[in-house]
SEBA-95555 format. One line per field, with one value per residue: x, y, z of N, C-alpha, C in turn; residue number from 0. Coordinates in Angstrom, 2 decimals, padded with zeros to 5 digits, m for minus. Atoms other than C-alpha are relative to their C-alpha. Example, Ala and Ser with C-alpha at 12.3 -4.5 7.8 and 13.67 -1.06 7.14 Angstrom:
BEGIN
n_u: 000.89 m000.82 .
n_v: m001.19 m001.19 .
n_w: 000.00 m000.06 .
ca_u: 012.30 013.67 .
ca_v: m004.50 m001.06 .
ca_w: 007.80 007.14 .
c_u: 000.90 m000.77 .
c_v: 001.20 001.09 .
c_w: 000.00 000.73 .
n: 0 1 .
This chain:
BEGIN
n_u: 000.00 m000.81 000.66 000.08 m001.40 m000.83 000.43 m000.31 m001.26 m000.59 m000.08 m001.40 000.21 000.12 001.08 001.01 001.65 000.42 m000.77 000.77 001.23 001.46 001.04 001.32 001.30 001.14 001.18 000.93 001.53 001.09 000.11 m001.43 m001.27 m001.26 m000.61 m001.27 m000.91 m000.85 m001.17 m000.97 m000.48 m000.96 m000.82 m000.78 m000.42 m000.82 m001.37 m000.12 m000.35 000.84 001.38 000.96 001.53 001.08 001.23 001.19 m000.02 000.36 m000.86 m000.77 000.02 000.17 m001.43 m001.15 m000.23 m000.44 m001.36 m000.30 m001.29 000.57 000.64 001.29 000.71 001.45 000.36 m000.26 000.04 m001.30 m000.52 m001.15 m000.68 m001.24 m001.14 m000.56 m000.59 m001.25 m001.19 m000.44 m000.66 001.05 001.13 000.75 001.63 000.97 000.74 001.40 000.45 001.51 000.12 000.92 m000.51 m000.72 m001.75 m000.86 m000.96 m000.95 m001.06 m000.63 m001.19 m001.03 m000.53 m000.75 m000.98 m001.10 m000.96 m000.91 m001.17 m000.58 000.34 000.38 001.30 000.53 001.58 000.74 001.55 001.24 m000.34 000.29 001.76 000.10 m000.58 000.38 001.05 m000.63 m000.08 001.47 000.36 m000.95 m001.16 m001.25 m000.92 m001.66 m000.78 m001.22 m001.06 000.74 000.34 001.20 m000.10 001.11 m000.14 000.40 001.19 m000.38 m001.11 001.05 000.74 m000.91 m000.19 001.48 m000.02 m000.74 m000.40 001.10 m000.24 001.08 m000.33 m001.41 000.07 000.00 m001.48 m000.80 m001.21 m000.77 m000.83 000.72 m000.06 m001.36 m000.22 000.90 m000.24 m000.65 000.82 000.67 m001.22 m000.36 001.20 m000.21 m001.39 m000.34 m000.24 000.93 m000.53 001.30 m000.34 000.59 m000.90 m001.21 000.19 m000.63 m000.65 m000.17 m000.31 000.89 m000.68 000.06 m000.73 000.71 m000.68 001.23 m000.13 000.76 m000.41 001.03 000.62 000.92 001.22 001.21 000.05 000.88 000.37 m001.09 m001.09 m000.19 m000.09 m001.33 m000.52 000.06 m000.68 m001.48 m000.71 m000.55 m001.43 m000.98 000.02 m001.12 m001.39 m000.67 m000.26 m001.49 m001.49 000.45 000.91 001.86 000.45 m000.87 m000.04 001.46 m000.26 m000.60 000.88 001.03 m000.52 m000.58 001.23 000.44 m000.89 000.05 001.32 000.17 m000.85 000.56 001.20 m000.18 m000.36 001.07 001.30 m000.49 000.14 001.40 001.19 001.07 000.19 m000.91 001.00 m001.20 m001.09 m000.94 m000.63 m001.16 m000.85 m001.10 m000.95 m000.95 m000.52 m000.56 m001.36 m000.97 m000.72 m000.81 m001.09 m001.02 m000.70 000.72 .
n_v: 001.05 m000.59 000.42 001.31 000.34 m000.14 000.87 001.31 000.73 000.75 001.55 001.16 001.55 m000.17 m000.31 001.24 m000.37 m000.94 m001.04 m000.98 m000.63 000.86 m000.90 000.44 m001.22 000.26 000.13 001.02 000.57 000.50 m000.64 m000.47 000.82 m000.80 m001.19 000.27 000.48 m001.06 m000.92 001.02 000.36 m001.32 m000.10 000.99 m000.07 m001.02 000.38 000.32 001.66 000.36 m000.88 000.66 m000.98 000.14 m000.53 000.92 001.64 000.44 m000.52 000.84 000.69 m000.66 m000.62 000.77 000.60 m001.21 000.34 001.09 m000.40 m000.93 000.73 m000.54 000.45 m000.62 m000.58 m001.20 m000.21 m000.43 000.59 000.99 m000.89 m000.89 000.95 m000.17 m001.14 m000.25 000.34 m000.81 m001.48 m000.92 000.61 m001.13 000.03 m000.41 000.30 000.91 000.32 000.01 m001.10 000.68 m001.09 001.02 000.30 m001.17 000.43 000.35 m000.84 m000.56 000.84 m000.14 m001.31 000.03 001.17 m000.75 m000.86 000.58 000.86 m000.79 001.24 m001.13 000.48 m000.98 000.28 m000.49 000.69 000.11 m000.61 m001.56 m000.21 000.09 m001.25 m001.23 m000.02 m000.44 m001.51 m000.70 000.29 m000.45 000.78 m000.28 000.92 m000.45 000.53 m000.47 000.76 000.41 m000.81 000.14 m000.04 m000.35 m000.56 m001.59 000.04 000.50 m001.20 m000.96 000.66 m000.01 m001.51 m000.35 000.79 m000.31 m001.73 m000.91 m000.65 000.51 m000.13 000.11 000.66 m001.11 m000.82 000.28 m000.43 000.98 m000.52 000.06 001.04 000.50 m000.37 000.53 000.90 m000.27 m000.22 001.46 001.01 m000.43 000.03 001.43 000.58 001.22 m000.36 000.23 000.18 m000.24 000.50 m001.21 000.01 000.44 000.49 m000.72 000.73 m000.79 000.43 m000.68 m001.28 m001.32 000.28 000.21 000.17 000.32 001.20 m000.35 000.94 000.27 001.43 m000.12 m000.86 001.04 000.15 001.41 000.58 000.58 m000.70 m000.55 001.28 000.37 m001.27 000.31 001.25 m000.44 m000.87 000.68 000.49 m000.71 m000.67 000.63 m000.10 m001.32 m000.37 000.67 m000.63 m001.11 m000.61 000.34 m000.88 000.27 001.69 m000.29 m000.76 000.82 001.26 m000.58 m000.34 001.66 000.45 m000.69 000.01 001.52 000.52 m000.72 000.72 000.94 m000.26 m000.60 000.89 000.81 m000.73 m000.31 001.26 000.47 m000.83 m000.13 001.36 000.31 000.24 m000.07 000.95 m000.64 m001.03 000.49 000.65 m001.05 m000.28 000.61 m001.22 m001.49 000.28 000.30 m001.50 m000.57 000.14 m000.12 m001.17 m000.59 .
n_w: m001.10 m000.88 m001.19 000.04 m000.15 m001.32 m001.04 000.25 m000.58 000.66 000.23 m000.06 m000.23 m001.08 m000.42 m000.39 000.24 m000.74 m000.04 000.54 m000.57 m000.05 m000.09 m000.06 000.73 m000.61 000.94 000.86 m000.40 000.90 001.15 000.45 m000.45 001.17 m000.38 m000.78 000.56 000.64 m000.90 m000.24 001.01 000.65 m001.12 000.61 001.32 m000.23 m000.81 m001.10 000.02 m000.71 m000.13 m000.89 000.29 m000.76 000.91 m000.59 000.40 001.69 000.95 m000.23 000.81 001.44 m000.17 000.25 001.29 000.82 m000.04 m001.04 m000.80 m001.22 m001.16 m000.27 m000.96 m000.16 m001.16 m000.38 m001.48 m000.60 m000.62 001.11 000.98 m000.61 000.23 001.10 m000.03 m000.88 001.07 001.23 000.14 000.42 000.12 000.57 m000.53 000.52 001.25 000.04 m001.71 m000.43 m000.59 m001.01 m001.43 m000.91 000.26 m000.44 m001.11 000.27 000.40 m001.12 m000.34 000.95 000.04 m001.11 000.20 000.91 m000.67 m001.10 000.45 000.60 001.19 001.00 000.37 001.22 m000.15 001.42 000.37 m001.00 m001.29 m000.01 m000.09 m001.53 m000.50 000.09 m001.14 m001.11 m000.44 000.17 m001.43 m000.88 m000.48 000.68 000.10 000.54 001.42 000.25 001.29 001.22 001.15 000.49 001.79 000.51 001.43 000.03 m000.59 m001.18 m000.70 m000.46 m001.27 m000.94 m000.57 m000.44 m001.69 m001.30 000.14 000.31 000.97 000.74 001.28 000.62 001.40 001.03 m000.47 001.35 m000.36 m000.42 m001.37 m001.08 m000.41 m000.70 m001.44 m000.82 m000.22 m000.90 m001.34 m000.68 m000.57 m001.48 m000.97 m000.63 m000.52 000.56 001.50 000.70 001.45 000.70 001.38 000.74 001.17 m000.53 m001.24 m001.14 m000.89 m001.17 m001.57 m000.83 m000.20 001.04 001.13 000.93 000.91 000.93 001.26 001.08 001.29 000.95 m000.17 001.05 m000.05 m000.27 m001.71 m000.16 m000.99 m000.72 000.06 m001.49 m000.90 000.13 m000.82 m001.74 m000.35 000.13 m001.30 m001.01 000.14 000.24 m001.02 m000.76 000.10 m000.62 m001.50 m000.54 000.07 m000.24 m000.78 000.03 001.07 001.43 000.39 000.53 001.36 000.90 000.24 000.83 001.65 000.82 000.41 001.25 001.62 000.46 000.62 001.40 001.03 000.68 000.80 001.27 000.89 m000.05 001.01 001.17 000.80 000.19 000.15 m000.95 m000.94 m001.20 m001.46 m001.20 000.50 001.31 m001.05 m001.13 000.95 000.67 m001.03 000.43 000.81 m000.68 m000.88 001.28 000.84 m001.17 m000.27 001.55 000.17 000.90 .
ca_u: 103.22 105.56 103.50 102.61 106.29 107.44 104.79 105.25 107.11 110.21 109.86 112.40 112.74 113.19 109.61 107.11 103.23 101.84 104.86 103.13 100.29 096.85 093.66 090.47 087.14 084.00 081.04 078.61 074.94 072.34 071.99 075.47 078.22 080.19 081.08 083.58 084.84 085.95 087.76 089.36 090.01 092.02 093.78 095.14 095.97 097.86 100.10 098.53 099.36 096.13 092.44 089.84 085.96 083.73 080.18 076.54 075.96 073.89 076.48 079.01 078.51 078.12 081.50 083.37 082.31 083.65 087.42 089.22 091.98 089.52 089.09 085.23 083.86 080.14 078.78 078.85 078.49 081.31 082.08 083.29 084.64 087.07 089.13 089.74 090.54 093.45 095.45 095.08 097.10 094.36 091.14 088.37 084.62 081.58 081.22 077.91 077.47 073.71 072.10 070.39 070.35 071.46 074.99 075.54 077.05 079.31 080.69 081.03 083.01 085.30 085.84 086.91 088.97 091.03 091.46 093.01 095.36 095.98 094.93 094.92 091.36 089.48 085.60 083.38 079.82 077.35 079.96 079.77 076.12 076.55 078.80 076.92 073.77 076.11 077.02 073.20 073.01 075.89 078.19 081.82 083.65 087.51 088.84 092.17 093.82 091.06 090.59 087.11 086.46 083.17 082.23 080.33 076.68 078.51 080.79 077.42 075.75 078.87 079.03 075.07 075.78 078.81 078.89 075.39 076.28 073.60 073.64 077.15 076.15 075.68 079.20 081.19 083.80 086.71 088.75 085.57 085.11 088.67 088.33 085.16 086.92 089.50 087.24 085.41 088.57 089.66 086.05 086.46 090.07 090.52 091.59 089.50 089.76 086.70 086.25 085.30 086.46 089.63 090.28 090.80 092.84 093.00 094.73 092.99 095.98 095.00 096.89 095.19 096.57 094.83 094.66 094.01 095.82 093.87 090.85 088.01 084.56 082.58 081.44 080.07 079.08 082.28 084.91 084.90 085.19 088.71 089.82 088.88 090.79 094.24 094.06 094.09 097.09 098.73 097.99 099.57 102.80 103.11 102.86 105.63 107.97 105.78 104.13 100.19 099.13 101.91 101.37 097.51 098.38 100.81 098.30 095.73 097.87 099.30 095.69 094.31 097.07 096.66 093.04 092.64 095.54 093.66 090.37 091.93 093.51 090.35 087.99 090.57 090.30 086.62 084.83 081.53 081.15 083.80 082.52 084.69 086.21 087.88 089.30 090.84 092.31 094.38 095.98 098.41 099.39 100.05 102.31 104.09 104.72 106.06 108.28 109.78 110.60 107.97 .
ca_v: 113.89 115.31 115.26 111.83 110.73 112.33 110.05 106.83 104.50 102.95 098.99 096.50 092.78 093.72 094.74 092.73 092.42 095.76 097.84 099.95 099.97 098.52 100.53 100.15 101.35 101.78 101.52 099.67 098.83 097.13 099.72 100.90 098.29 100.08 102.89 101.21 098.90 101.84 103.48 099.99 098.99 102.24 102.13 098.53 099.41 102.55 100.43 099.46 095.88 095.14 096.64 095.71 096.83 097.05 096.98 096.23 092.16 092.39 093.90 091.81 088.95 091.28 093.12 090.09 088.87 092.26 091.11 088.15 090.67 092.53 091.28 091.95 091.91 092.20 094.43 097.82 097.50 099.58 096.76 094.64 097.77 099.19 095.88 095.84 099.44 098.67 096.98 099.69 102.60 104.64 104.38 106.02 106.65 106.77 105.57 103.89 103.73 104.64 107.26 104.80 107.15 103.80 104.17 107.56 105.55 104.23 107.28 108.80 105.79 105.85 109.61 109.14 105.99 107.91 110.75 109.19 107.03 109.94 107.40 109.43 109.32 110.54 111.24 111.28 110.62 109.57 110.13 113.84 113.66 112.63 115.25 117.79 116.46 116.76 120.35 121.18 120.06 122.01 119.08 119.62 116.59 116.33 116.17 117.06 113.76 113.80 115.16 115.75 115.25 116.94 117.44 121.01 119.76 118.13 121.43 123.48 121.34 121.75 125.44 125.94 123.40 124.85 128.65 129.46 130.30 129.80 129.28 128.39 126.39 129.68 131.03 131.17 132.94 130.63 133.09 133.33 129.92 129.12 131.70 130.09 126.89 128.05 129.47 126.17 124.29 126.73 126.67 122.78 122.52 120.20 119.93 119.81 118.61 120.15 118.32 120.62 121.80 122.35 120.82 123.04 121.64 123.22 123.19 124.41 127.04 129.04 127.47 126.68 125.00 124.17 120.68 121.91 119.08 118.70 115.96 115.37 116.71 113.28 113.05 109.34 107.92 106.79 109.00 110.62 107.26 106.94 109.87 108.85 105.55 107.22 110.12 107.87 106.05 109.20 110.79 107.80 107.75 111.66 111.61 109.21 112.05 115.35 117.26 116.95 119.99 119.56 115.81 116.90 119.36 116.90 114.11 116.16 117.42 113.71 112.66 115.32 115.07 111.03 110.67 113.61 112.14 108.96 110.41 112.09 109.10 106.99 109.65 110.35 106.38 106.00 108.83 109.71 105.90 106.26 104.71 104.75 101.24 102.92 105.46 102.95 100.75 103.82 103.96 101.17 103.17 106.38 104.65 102.87 106.48 107.67 104.68 105.00 108.61 110.03 .
ca_w: 082.75 085.05 087.96 087.58 087.10 090.28 092.44 090.78 093.04 092.17 091.00 092.23 092.76 096.58 096.95 098.92 098.13 099.72 099.60 097.10 098.82 100.17 099.38 100.73 098.89 100.94 098.70 096.39 096.82 095.01 092.65 092.04 091.80 089.03 090.78 093.57 091.07 088.67 091.61 092.80 089.44 088.59 091.85 090.78 087.46 088.68 090.74 093.91 095.16 097.15 096.77 099.22 098.28 101.28 100.13 100.71 101.13 097.76 096.06 096.87 094.51 091.48 092.35 092.60 089.23 087.70 088.58 090.31 091.50 093.98 097.26 098.34 101.59 101.94 104.88 105.99 109.62 111.59 113.34 110.34 108.36 110.97 111.54 107.97 107.84 110.36 107.30 104.77 103.77 102.12 101.91 099.60 100.91 099.13 095.41 095.11 098.94 098.87 100.83 103.35 107.03 108.68 106.97 108.68 111.67 109.65 107.99 111.32 112.37 109.36 109.36 113.19 112.37 109.84 111.65 114.54 112.36 110.09 107.04 103.69 102.49 099.53 100.04 096.63 095.76 098.43 101.09 100.28 100.13 104.02 104.65 103.29 105.68 108.59 107.88 107.53 111.24 112.35 112.61 111.45 111.03 111.23 107.75 108.18 106.16 103.71 100.17 098.95 095.15 094.39 090.52 090.12 091.44 094.38 095.16 094.88 097.65 099.86 099.59 100.28 103.34 105.01 103.48 102.82 099.40 096.66 092.90 092.45 089.09 087.71 088.45 085.07 086.40 086.76 089.27 091.09 091.53 092.65 095.42 096.55 096.45 098.48 100.89 101.37 101.82 104.80 106.30 106.39 107.13 104.55 100.85 097.98 094.28 092.19 088.97 086.20 082.89 084.88 088.06 091.33 093.74 097.29 100.60 103.65 103.80 100.93 098.32 094.84 091.92 088.66 086.36 083.17 080.89 077.89 078.46 076.48 075.62 076.72 080.42 080.76 084.09 086.34 085.51 089.04 090.33 088.48 089.89 093.56 092.93 091.34 093.84 096.67 095.50 094.64 097.72 099.67 097.88 098.20 101.86 102.21 101.15 101.47 104.06 104.45 102.21 099.71 099.55 098.67 095.89 094.36 094.48 093.15 089.93 089.29 089.31 087.07 084.72 084.46 084.08 081.57 079.62 079.51 078.57 075.77 074.61 074.74 072.94 070.42 069.34 070.06 070.27 071.47 072.38 074.94 078.28 081.72 080.80 077.41 080.15 082.40 079.51 078.66 082.40 081.16 078.01 080.03 082.58 079.54 077.90 081.31 081.89 078.15 078.97 076.51 .
c_u: 000.80 m000.25 m000.34 001.20 000.43 m000.51 000.00 000.91 000.97 m000.38 001.60 m000.25 m000.02 m001.33 m000.83 m001.46 m000.25 000.81 m000.42 m001.61 m001.29 m000.97 m001.24 m001.38 m001.12 m001.02 m000.32 m001.16 m000.84 m000.02 001.23 001.55 001.08 000.67 001.41 000.88 000.79 001.18 000.98 000.87 001.28 000.93 001.21 000.84 001.29 001.49 m000.21 m000.16 m001.19 m001.32 m001.04 m001.43 m000.67 m001.37 m001.38 m000.31 m000.83 000.65 001.48 000.54 000.18 001.57 001.07 m000.13 000.65 001.72 000.14 001.18 m000.49 m000.23 m001.42 m000.59 m001.42 m000.48 000.57 m000.13 001.31 000.69 000.58 000.73 001.05 001.00 000.59 000.79 001.34 001.22 m000.17 000.62 m000.38 m001.11 m001.10 m001.56 m000.92 m000.76 m000.67 m000.25 m001.52 000.14 m000.97 000.48 000.63 001.53 000.64 001.00 001.18 001.11 000.44 001.24 001.24 000.49 000.85 001.38 001.19 000.77 000.81 001.21 000.63 000.12 m000.30 m001.31 m000.54 m001.64 m000.29 m001.38 m000.67 000.98 000.07 m001.24 m000.05 000.43 m000.86 m001.41 000.56 000.27 m001.20 m000.46 001.19 001.04 001.01 000.53 001.57 000.36 001.50 000.83 m000.74 m000.12 m001.34 m000.32 m001.46 000.12 m000.99 m001.44 000.53 000.55 m001.26 m000.73 000.97 m000.13 m001.36 000.10 000.56 000.14 m001.40 m000.08 m000.69 000.44 001.06 m000.03 000.24 001.10 000.62 001.24 001.30 001.01 m001.03 m000.23 001.09 000.09 m001.10 000.46 000.99 m000.57 m000.61 000.96 000.60 m001.10 000.21 001.26 000.37 000.33 m001.13 000.47 m001.56 000.05 m000.91 000.77 001.28 m000.14 000.43 000.24 000.44 000.48 m000.72 000.96 m000.07 000.55 m000.83 001.04 m001.08 000.82 m000.60 000.90 m001.15 m000.85 m000.83 m001.50 m001.07 000.27 m000.90 000.28 001.35 001.56 000.51 000.58 001.56 000.88 000.06 001.17 001.76 000.25 000.40 001.21 000.97 000.45 000.79 001.28 000.51 000.01 001.10 001.21 m000.55 m000.99 m001.36 m000.46 000.86 m000.42 m001.37 000.14 000.70 m000.73 m000.92 000.47 000.26 m001.61 m001.05 000.45 m000.16 m001.46 m000.46 000.80 m000.79 m001.22 000.11 000.22 m001.30 m001.09 000.70 m000.10 m001.47 m001.21 m000.90 m000.66 000.85 m000.61 001.31 000.91 001.10 001.35 001.08 000.73 001.04 001.19 001.27 000.95 000.58 001.41 001.16 001.02 001.16 001.16 001.15 000.56 m000.80 m000.78 .
c_v: m000.09 m000.41 m001.40 m000.57 000.04 m000.92 m001.39 m000.61 m000.73 m001.65 m000.61 m001.10 m000.30 000.22 m001.09 000.35 000.82 001.10 001.22 000.35 m000.67 001.10 m000.78 000.92 m000.35 000.64 m000.84 m000.33 m000.43 000.68 000.48 m000.91 000.50 000.77 m000.63 m000.85 000.50 000.42 m001.20 m000.57 000.72 m000.01 m001.36 000.19 001.20 m000.77 m000.71 m001.65 m000.73 000.79 m000.76 000.87 m000.82 000.29 m000.37 m001.50 m000.03 000.49 m000.58 m001.01 000.44 000.42 m000.99 m000.47 001.04 m000.56 m000.80 001.11 000.87 m000.76 000.62 m000.43 000.47 000.30 000.89 000.10 000.67 m000.99 m001.25 000.86 000.05 m001.06 m000.02 001.40 000.10 m000.57 001.08 001.06 000.88 m000.57 001.30 m000.37 000.51 m000.38 m001.16 m000.57 m000.05 001.34 m000.61 000.59 m001.41 000.21 001.00 m000.55 m000.69 000.74 000.67 m000.90 000.01 001.37 000.13 m001.15 000.79 001.13 m000.15 m000.46 000.79 m000.98 001.25 m000.71 001.14 m000.26 000.39 m000.69 m000.05 000.27 001.64 000.37 000.00 001.05 001.10 000.08 000.32 001.58 000.60 m000.06 000.39 m000.72 m000.16 m001.32 000.15 m000.67 000.35 m001.01 m000.16 001.01 m000.16 000.45 000.30 000.64 001.58 m000.06 m000.14 001.27 001.22 m000.19 000.51 001.54 000.63 m000.57 000.77 001.49 000.45 000.58 m000.80 000.15 000.03 m000.70 001.17 001.13 m000.47 000.62 m000.81 000.64 m000.38 m001.35 m001.03 000.41 m000.84 m001.38 m000.02 000.27 m001.08 m000.88 000.48 000.00 m001.66 m000.54 m001.25 000.14 m000.77 m000.23 000.25 m000.36 001.11 000.09 000.52 m000.31 000.84 m000.80 001.08 m000.50 000.98 001.64 000.69 m000.31 m000.66 m000.54 m000.76 m001.53 000.54 m000.78 m000.04 m001.29 m000.16 000.27 m001.32 m000.16 m001.20 m000.07 m000.64 000.56 000.63 m000.93 m000.18 000.65 m000.36 m001.01 000.29 000.88 m000.58 m000.55 001.11 000.89 m001.04 000.03 001.42 000.36 m000.86 001.08 001.58 000.15 m000.37 000.96 m000.19 m001.16 000.15 000.45 m000.83 m000.99 000.28 000.17 m001.44 m000.39 000.64 m000.33 m001.60 m000.40 001.01 m000.43 m001.25 000.11 000.43 m001.09 m001.04 000.92 000.15 m001.82 m000.36 001.12 000.36 m001.10 m000.37 m000.04 000.00 m001.22 000.21 000.66 m001.00 m000.82 000.51 000.15 m000.84 000.80 001.15 m000.39 m000.47 001.11 000.36 m001.09 000.22 001.64 001.10 001.11 .
c_w: 001.04 001.37 000.34 000.14 001.16 001.07 m000.19 001.26 m000.78 m000.10 000.36 000.52 001.67 000.62 000.40 m000.46 001.10 000.11 m000.89 000.15 000.02 000.13 000.50 m000.58 000.79 m000.62 m000.65 000.99 m001.01 m001.55 m000.66 000.45 m001.07 000.63 000.87 m000.93 m000.87 000.86 000.26 m001.10 m000.55 000.86 m000.51 m001.12 m000.16 000.70 001.46 000.00 000.34 m000.02 000.42 m000.23 001.03 m000.06 000.72 m000.20 m001.35 m000.85 m000.13 m001.12 m001.29 m000.24 m000.30 m001.63 m000.91 m000.16 001.21 000.96 001.24 001.01 000.56 001.14 000.32 001.76 000.61 001.47 000.89 000.81 m000.55 m000.86 000.57 000.30 m001.41 m000.38 000.70 m000.92 m001.33 000.18 m000.59 m000.41 m000.86 000.37 m000.86 m001.38 000.23 001.22 000.01 000.91 001.11 001.35 000.90 m000.33 000.73 001.30 m000.50 m000.58 001.02 000.45 m000.91 000.01 001.69 000.07 m000.66 000.61 001.16 m000.46 m001.01 m001.18 m001.28 m000.38 m001.01 000.31 m001.52 000.29 001.32 001.48 m000.19 000.07 001.81 000.40 000.07 001.23 001.67 000.27 m000.11 001.58 000.92 000.63 m000.90 000.63 m000.24 m001.18 m000.25 m000.94 m001.04 m000.99 m000.34 m001.43 m000.35 m001.47 000.50 000.98 001.69 001.02 000.43 001.30 001.23 000.28 000.52 001.50 001.02 000.05 m000.29 m001.39 m001.17 m001.43 m000.60 m001.53 m000.78 m000.28 m001.25 000.16 000.34 001.30 001.22 000.60 000.75 001.18 000.80 000.62 000.99 001.11 000.91 000.43 001.37 000.84 000.47 000.54 m000.74 m001.67 m000.85 m001.55 m000.94 m001.45 m000.78 m001.47 000.15 001.43 000.92 001.06 001.11 000.95 000.77 000.18 m000.76 m001.37 m001.22 m001.26 m001.07 m000.90 m001.02 m001.28 m000.85 000.38 m001.40 000.15 000.50 001.44 000.32 001.79 000.65 m000.11 001.10 000.53 m000.38 000.45 001.45 m000.16 m000.27 001.08 001.06 m000.08 000.20 001.14 001.47 m000.33 000.15 001.32 000.54 m000.06 000.01 001.11 m000.31 m001.44 m001.36 m000.61 m000.79 m001.16 m000.96 m000.39 m001.03 m001.59 m000.73 m000.43 m001.11 m000.77 m000.62 m000.46 m001.28 m001.16 m000.70 m000.76 m001.34 m000.95 m000.51 m000.81 m001.39 m000.70 000.01 m000.07 000.65 000.45 000.90 001.18 001.01 m000.05 m001.00 001.01 000.70 m000.61 m000.38 001.29 m000.18 m000.70 000.56 000.97 m001.24 m000.29 000.97 000.24 m001.13 000.13 m001.02 000.65 .
n: 0 1 2 3 4 5 6 7 8 9 10 11 12 13 14 15 16 17 18 19 20 21 22 23 24 25 26 27 28 29 30 31 32 33 34 35 36 37 38 39 40 41 42 43 44 45 46 47 48 49 50 51 52 53 54 55 56 57 58 59 60 61 62 63 64 65 66 67 68 69 70 71 72 73 74 75 76 77 78 79 80 81 82 83 84 85 86 87 88 89 90 91 92 93 94 95 96 97 98 99 100 101 102 103 104 105 106 107 108 109 110 111 112 113 114 115 116 117 118 119 120 121 122 123 124 125 126 127 128 129 130 131 132 133 134 135 136 137 138 139 140 141 142 143 144 145 146 147 148 149 150 151 152 153 154 155 156 157 158 159 160 161 162 163 164 165 166 167 168 169 170 171 172 173 174 175 176 177 178 179 180 181 182 183 184 185 186 187 188 189 190 191 192 193 194 195 196 197 198 199 200 201 202 203 204 205 206 207 208 209 210 211 212 213 214 215 216 217 218 219 220 221 222 223 224 225 226 227 228 229 230 231 232 233 234 235 236 237 238 239 240 241 242 243 244 245 246 247 248 249 250 251 252 253 254 255 256 257 258 259 260 261 262 263 264 265 266 267 268 269 270 271 272 273 274 275 276 277 278 279 280 281 282 283 284 285 286 287 288 289 290 291 292 293 .
C-alpha cells in the first residue's frame, strides 16, 4: 500500500473543513442513481471533507436518501453547475449522467471551465461516451487537466473514435494494449487509467505504469465508480506536491492499489455474492491497516 500511503494527507487538529478537499461529482439520472453515489461515498470514505453531487432533478431525491453526508444539487444546466464548480477542488464527470443530447452543452462547459482553472478532473462512463461523440465529429476538447478512466469496452470506443483502430477487444497481448494506450494518451494529450486485468496508467509524454495489485475475479457494476471517486481525491492530493504528469501517474497507482486491495478483502469474505457496497465498506479497513503501518 505504499502508493496509497504516500498520497494520504496528514491529519491534525489544525485542519479546517475543506482542507482535505471538496469534490464535485457530476452525474446521476433517473435510471442511474447508484453510480454517482458510489463515486461520492468512496471519496468521502477515503478522506474528502465535502462531496457535492450535481445530478438530474429526478435523481436528486433518490441520491439524497442514500447518505446524509452527501450534498446533492438537482439540475444539470451549465448556468447552475458552473457556479458550484467554483468551490470544488476536483471534479468527477460522467457516472450515471445519461446520454441525452442536451447534456453536450454541459460537457463542453465543464471541460472549458476545468481547462481554464486547471482543476483536477476524472472523466468516466457517460462522460467518455460524449467524448467519443466529439472525436467522431473531429472536435478535440482540451483535456490536459483530466484523467480518462475507460474500461476495456470504453477504451475500444475511444481508440476507434480517436485513432481509427478497430477490434481492440480482441487484442490479448498486454504489451500491445499498453502501446495502444500510450498512443491514445499522446494523441488526446491527456492521461489514461485503463481498467482491466491489470490497470494501465499513462501520461501524454509516453510514460506508462501498471497497477497489478492482486484484486478479485468478481466484476459487479459500480466498481469503476469507486475508482473514479478515489482517483479524483488522490489526484488532488498528488497535485499539491507533484507536477502534472507525475501527479496523475502517482494518483493512478494509488487508486488502483486501494481499489484492488478492497476488492480482494471483500471477495475473500463474501465470495461471489460480493457487490460494490462490500468493496466500499473495506476502504476504512485498508486505511486503518496503512495508519497502523501494516
